[in-house]
C-alpha positions in Angstrom: 210.0 11.4 13.6 208.5 7.8 14.0 208.5 7.1 17.9 209.1 3.3 18.0 210.0 0.3 20.3 213.2 -1.5 18.7 215.0 -4.2 20.9 218.5 -2.9 21.4 219.7 -6.6 21.2 219.9 -5.9 17.5 222.8 -3.7 18.0 226.3 -5.1 17.1 228.0 -3.4 19.8 231.7 -5.0 18.8 231.6 -3.1 15.6 230.6 0.2 17.0 233.3 0.3 19.8 236.1 1.0 17.2 234.2 4.1 15.8 233.6 5.3 19.2 237.3 4.9 20.2 238.1 7.1 17.0 236.1 9.7 18.0 237.1 9.7 21.9 240.8 10.2 20.4 239.4 13.4 18.8 237.3 14.9 21.6 238.5 13.0 24.8 234.8 12.9 25.7 233.5 9.7 26.6 230.9 8.6 24.1 228.4 6.0 24.7 225.3 4.1 23.0 222.2 3.6 25.3 219.5 1.3 24.4 215.8 2.0 24.3 215.6 1.3 28.0 218.1 4.2 28.5 220.9 1.5 29.8 224.5 2.1 28.7 225.5 -1.1 26.4 228.6 0.0 24.8 230.9 3.1 25.1 234.6 4.3 24.9 236.2 4.4 27.4 234.3 1.3 28.7 234.1 2.8 32.2 232.3 6.2 32.8 234.1 9.3 34.0 235.5 8.8 37.7 233.5 11.5 39.1 230.3 10.1 37.7 231.2 6.6 38.8 232.0 7.7 42.1 228.7 9.7 42.3 226.8 6.4 41.3 228.2 4.5 44.5 225.4 6.1 46.2 222.3 4.2 45.7 220.2 7.3 46.2 222.2 9.2 43.7 222.3 6.3 41.1 218.7 6.4 41.1 218.5 9.8 40.3 221.0 9.2 37.4 218.9 6.4 36.0 216.1 8.9 36.1 218.1 11.7 34.6 219.0 9.5 31.6 215.5 8.4 31.0 214.2 12.1 31.0 217.0 13.2 28.6 216.3 10.2 26.2 212.6 11.2 26.1 213.4 14.6 25.4 216.0 13.6 22.7 213.5 11.3 21.3 210.7 13.8 21.1 212.9 16.6 19.5 214.6 14.0 17.3 218.0 15.9 17.5 221.2 16.4 19.8 219.6 17.7 23.2 222.4 19.2 25.7 221.5 19.5 29.4 223.0 19.7 32.9 222.4 16.3 34.8 221.1 16.4 38.3 224.6 16.0 39.7 225.9 19.3 37.5 227.8 17.5 34.7 226.7 18.6 31.3 225.9 15.8 28.8 224.5 15.6 25.1 222.1 12.9 23.9 221.0 12.3 20.3 218.7 9.5 18.8 220.1 6.8 16.6 218.1 5.9 13.7 217.8 2.9 11.4 215.4 2.8 8.8 213.3 5.8 10.3 213.2 3.9 13.6 214.9 5.0 16.8 217.2 1.9 17.9 219.0 3.4 20.8 220.9 6.8 21.7 224.5 8.2 21.2 225.5 9.8 24.4 228.5 12.5 25.1 228.7 12.0 28.8 229.9 13.6 32.1 231.4 16.8 31.0 232.7 19.6 33.7 231.9 23.1 32.5 231.5 26.3 34.2 233.6 29.6 34.9 235.9 27.9 37.1 236.6 24.5 39.0 235.8 26.2 42.1 232.4 27.3 40.9 231.7 23.6 39.4 232.8 22.1 42.7 230.4 24.4 44.8 227.6 23.4 42.3 228.1 19.6 42.5 228.6 19.8 46.3 225.3 21.3 46.6 223.4 18.8 44.4 225.0 15.8 46.1 224.8 17.0 49.7 222.3 14.3 50.5 223.9 11.3 49.0 226.4 10.5 51.7 229.2 11.1 49.6 232.7 12.3 50.6 233.0 16.1 49.6 237.0 15.7 49.6 236.7 12.7 47.3 234.5 14.6 45.0 236.9 17.6 45.4 239.7 15.5 44.4 237.9 14.0 41.2 236.6 17.6 40.1 240.3 18.9 40.3 241.4 15.9 38.1 238.6 16.4 35.5 239.0 18.6 32.5 237.1 21.8 32.4 235.4 22.5 29.2 234.2 25.9 27.9 230.8 26.4 26.2 231.9 26.7 22.8 233.7 23.2 23.0 230.4 21.8 24.1 228.4 23.4 21.6 231.1 21.9 18.9 230.6 18.6 20.5 226.9 18.7 20.0 227.6 19.5 16.5 229.8 16.9 16.2 227.5 14.3 17.9 224.8 14.9 15.0 227.4 14.2 12.6 228.6 10.8 14.2 224.9 9.6 14.6 224.2 10.5 11.0 227.6 8.7 10.0 226.5 5.4 11.9 222.9 5.4 10.7 223.7 6.1 7.2 226.3 3.6 6.8 224.5 1.2 9.4 228.2 0.3 10.5 227.3 -3.2 11.7 224.3 -1.5 13.5 221.8 -4.0 13.0 222.5 -7.8 12.9 220.9 -10.6 10.8 217.3 -9.9 9.9 217.4 -6.1 10.3 215.0 -5.1 7.3 212.5 -8.1 8.6 212.8 -6.9 12.1 212.3 -3.4 11.3 209.1 -4.1 9.2 207.6 -6.4 11.8 207.9 -3.6 14.1 207.0 -0.8 12.0 203.7 -2.9 10.9 202.9 -2.9 15.0 203.4 0.7 15.3 201.6 1.5 12.3 198.7 -0.5 13.4 199.0 0.1 17.0 195.2 1.2 17.1 194.2 -2.2 15.9 193.7 -5.8 17.4 196.7 -7.1 15.5 196.8 -10.6 14.7 199.8 -12.9 13.8 198.2 -13.4 10.5 198.2 -9.6 9.8 201.9 -9.5 10.4 202.8 -12.6 8.6 201.0 -11.4 5.5 202.6 -7.8 5.8 206.0 -9.0 6.0 205.9 -11.9 4.1 206.8 -14.8 6.6 205.1 -17.9 8.1 203.6 -18.2 11.6 206.5 -20.4 12.5 209.3 -18.2 11.1 207.6 -15.2 12.9 207.3 -16.6 16.2 211.0 -17.9 15.9 212.3 -14.5 15.0 210.3 -13.0 18.1 211.6 -15.5 20.5 215.4 -14.9 19.2 215.5 -11.3 18.7 212.5 -10.1 21.2 213.1 -12.5 23.7 209.3 -13.0 24.1 206.5 -14.2 22.2 205.1 -12.2 19.6 201.8 -11.5 21.4 203.7 -10.5 24.5 206.0 -8.1 22.1 203.1 -6.6 20.4 201.5 -5.7 23.9 204.9 -4.6 25.2 204.7 -1.9 22.2 201.7 -1.0 22.9 202.3 -0.5 26.7 205.5 1.3 25.8 203.3 3.6 23.7 200.9 4.2 26.5 203.6 5.1 28.9 204.9 7.6 26.3 201.7 9.3 26.0 201.2 9.3 29.6 204.5 11.3 30.1 204.2 13.4 27.4 200.4 14.0 27.5 199.7 14.0 31.4 196.3 15.5 30.8 194.9 12.7 28.2 192.3 10.4 29.6 193.0 7.0 30.4 190.0 6.1 27.8 191.9 8.1 25.0 195.1 6.2 25.7 193.2 2.9 25.6 191.7 3.6 22.1 195.2 5.1 21.0 197.1 1.9 21.9 194.5 -0.5 20.6 193.4 -2.3 23.7 189.9 -3.9 23.7 188.5 -2.1 26.7 189.6 -0.2 29.8 189.7 -3.0 32.4 192.1 -5.2 30.1 194.4 -2.1 29.4 194.6 -1.7 33.2 195.3 -5.3 33.7 198.0 -5.5 31.1 199.7 -2.2 32.2 199.9 -3.1 35.6 201.3 -6.5 34.8 204.1 -5.0 32.7 205.0 -1.9 34.5 204.0 -2.8 38.1 201.8 0.0 38.8 198.5 1.2 37.4 198.4 4.0 34.8 197.2 6.8 37.3 200.2 5.8 39.6 202.5 6.2 36.9 201.3 9.3 36.1 201.6 10.5 39.6 205.2 9.2 39.9 206.1 11.1 36.5 204.6 14.4 37.8 206.9 14.0 40.9 209.9 13.5 38.6 209.0 16.5 36.6 209.5 18.9 39.7 213.0 17.6 39.7 213.4 18.4 35.8 216.7 18.6 33.9 218.3 21.9 33.2 218.5 22.7 29.5 221.9 24.2 28.4 220.8 27.3 26.8 
């Protein structure tokens, strides 16, 4: 699998919604697409399940939800296939990377499934997980009672179906990527393949067959930033990925693997883009790890 940074504004969501609607008609499970920043950018129905929406009204809970989504996407990215898990609030979810030309452009997401031996069991589990979020227990009880209770076999079948949907979308492309898809993919692929190097604009131009003016124009239109900034963003995203998945690695090693000229320059760029130093980033993610997701066996 190629780990890669591809901006989600390439996704033509208007063409995808119709497909998601068809699968919802069959499964009655909300299906959504997340971008590479782990944000929900398209889904059917357009709103999350009522129980999930209510839990997210708590700012504390919503922060946990965002962290939960990010963690799940990271795991799915690493395993390259559908990943089933129980979210921090007690709902089951399945996530699967979406590939175009071998590169991850987003994630397909079956969300907010209630599953357990009974609704009472599920309710008690959810209440224990959300007790510190200042939510109304009676409201949660009402929403649980109004939710469909799915059995394990159904969720397993949904996981296999999600693999099929993702394969269908990516093989057919189904309008996933807008104009310039191959060129954009090739630009990003070149940056990733040479991420350890000091990449110059001329290098990219020669590799993909466009001039400087065209490359800069494409970068502004599709990456919403200059090409130099885009290269740095990809390098920092790769650095973050290494720091999350390999916390024991030295910063010097990250500097070399991500193609920065020296240690101090890397620290400066990382802090400028991420807002904190690499060491602080590692500590924050170590704390998150203690509240890790529970995989569905």
